[in-house]
C-alpha positions as CSV (number, residue, x, y, z in Angstrom):
1,M,13.0,-23.3,2.7
2,R,13.1,-20.8,0.2
3,K,10.0,-22.2,-1.3
4,A,8.3,-21.8,2.4
5,P,7.2,-17.8,2.1
6,G,5.8,-18.8,-1.4
7,L,3.7,-21.7,-0.1
8,L,2.4,-19.4,2.3
9,L,1.3,-16.8,0.4
10,A,-0.1,-19.3,-2.0
11,L,-2.1,-21.1,0.5
12,A,-3.5,-17.9,2.1
13,L,-4.7,-17.1,-1.4
14,L,-6.5,-20.1,-1.7
15,L,-8.2,-20.0,1.7
16,G,-9.5,-16.2,1.0
17,V,-6.7,-14.7,3.4
18,S,-4.9,-11.7,2.6
19,P,-1.9,-10.3,4.1
20,A,-2.4,-7.9,6.2
21,R,-1.4,-4.2,4.3
22,A,-0.3,-1.2,6.2
23,Q,-2.4,1.8,6.4
24,T,-0.2,4.8,4.7
25,V,-1.4,7.9,4.9
26,Q,0.6,11.1,3.6
27,H,-0.8,14.9,4.0
28,A,-0.3,18.5,4.7
29,I,-1.3,20.5,7.7
30,L,-1.4,24.1,7.1
31,L,-1.4,25.8,10.5
32,P,-0.1,24.3,13.8
33,D,-2.4,23.7,16.5
34,F,-0.4,25.4,19.4
35,G,-0.9,22.1,21.9
36,T,-4.5,21.6,21.1
37,P,-5.4,18.6,19.3
38,S,-8.8,18.6,20.0
39,L,-9.7,21.4,17.8
40,G,-8.3,19.8,14.7
41,R,-10.3,16.7,15.8
42,V,-13.8,18.5,15.8
43,L,-12.5,20.7,12.7
44,A,-12.4,17.1,10.9
45,S,-15.3,15.2,12.3
46,E,-17.6,17.8,13.0
47,A,-17.2,20.5,9.9
48,G,-15.1,18.3,7.4
49,L,-12.3,20.5,7.6
50,N,-9.4,18.1,7.5
51,G,-5.8,19.4,7.4
52,V,-6.4,23.1,8.5
53,I,-5.5,22.6,11.8
54,G,-4.5,18.8,12.7
55,Y,-5.3,15.7,10.5
56,L,-7.7,12.7,11.6
57,I,-7.4,9.3,10.3
58,A,-9.9,6.6,10.9
59,I,-7.6,3.6,12.0
60,Q,-8.0,0.8,9.7
61,G,-8.3,-3.1,11.1
62,T,-6.4,-4.5,13.8
63,K,-3.0,-2.2,13.8
64,T,-0.9,-2.1,16.1
65,K,2.5,-0.3,15.2
66,F,3.0,3.1,13.8
67,T,5.8,5.2,12.4
68,L,4.8,9.5,12.3
69,A,7.9,11.0,9.9
70,T,8.1,14.7,8.6
71,V,8.3,14.5,4.7
72,S,8.2,18.1,3.9
73,A,9.3,21.0,6.4
74,P,9.0,24.5,4.1
75,T,10.1,26.2,7.1
76,G,12.9,24.1,8.5
77,V,11.2,23.6,12.1
78,E,8.0,21.4,11.3
79,S,7.8,18.9,13.9
80,F,4.6,16.5,14.3
81,D,2.5,14.7,16.9
82,I,0.1,12.3,17.2
83,F,-3.0,11.2,19.3
84,F,-4.8,8.3,19.9
85,Y,-8.8,7.8,20.7
86,D,-11.3,5.5,21.3
87,D,-14.8,5.4,19.5
88,S,-17.6,7.7,20.1
89,N,-20.9,6.7,17.7
90,G,-18.8,6.9,15.0
91,K,-16.4,10.0,15.9
92,P,-13.1,10.3,18.0
93,G,-14.0,10.0,21.8
94,T,-11.5,10.2,24.6
95,V,-7.9,10.3,24.2
96,I,-6.2,7.1,25.2
97,A,-2.1,7.9,24.2
98,A,-0.3,10.4,23.1
99,Y,2.9,10.4,21.2
100,N,3.8,14.4,21.6
101,L,7.4,14.2,23.3
102,C,11.1,13.8,21.3
103,P,13.1,11.1,23.4
104,G,15.9,13.9,23.3
105,G,14.4,16.4,24.5
106,E,14.5,18.1,21.0
107,L,12.0,20.2,19.3
108,R,11.6,18.2,16.2
109,C,11.9,14.2,15.7
110,D,9.8,11.5,14.0
111,K,7.8,9.4,16.0
112,S,6.8,5.5,16.4
113,G,5.5,3.1,18.5
114,S,2.3,1.3,19.7
115,I,-1.2,1.6,18.9
116,P,-3.5,1.2,21.6
117,S,-5.5,-1.8,21.3
118,R,-8.8,0.7,21.7
119,A,-7.8,3.3,19.4
120,R,-10.1,3.9,16.5
121,W,-8.9,7.4,15.5
122,A,-5.3,9.4,15.3
123,V,-5.0,12.8,15.2
124,V,-1.7,14.1,13.9
125,T,-0.8,17.6,14.7
126,L,2.0,20.4,13.2
127,V,3.4,21.7,16.6
128,L,5.8,24.0,14.4
129,G,6.3,25.6,11.6
130,V,3.4,25.9,8.3
131,N,2.2,23.9,5.7
132,G,4.3,20.5,6.7
133,T,3.8,17.3,5.3
134,F,3.6,14.2,7.0
135,R,3.3,10.1,6.3
136,Y,1.9,8.3,8.6
137,V,2.1,4.3,8.3
138,A,0.3,2.0,10.3
139,S,0.8,-2.5,10.6
């Protein structure tokens, strides 16, 4: 039975099918958004200022699950939220899902969950702190 995974991978490569790869984005956000993720979305999509207030991510492929983790927290309170948007003429349109609450009511937590099937964009926002770094992984 140990040969089965290797055999499946070899078969997939012969048929031209590559295994799905996770999409990973790691970046810093300079300033908190104060509860306005639309500001970061507009700054990134209209002005090309990604990472000042929020970070815009184009979702690649058909990803279904995500994790969002804090990588660095210079002040110790950095917390990130994520909002998923549908597409509107190649830009983020309407928000269709938000992960902006911690399950235990704490101010800071990592987040994970399902990516809505209609989502084509994600906006990560910094809720607390300054110049925090996040890691987003979608698979």
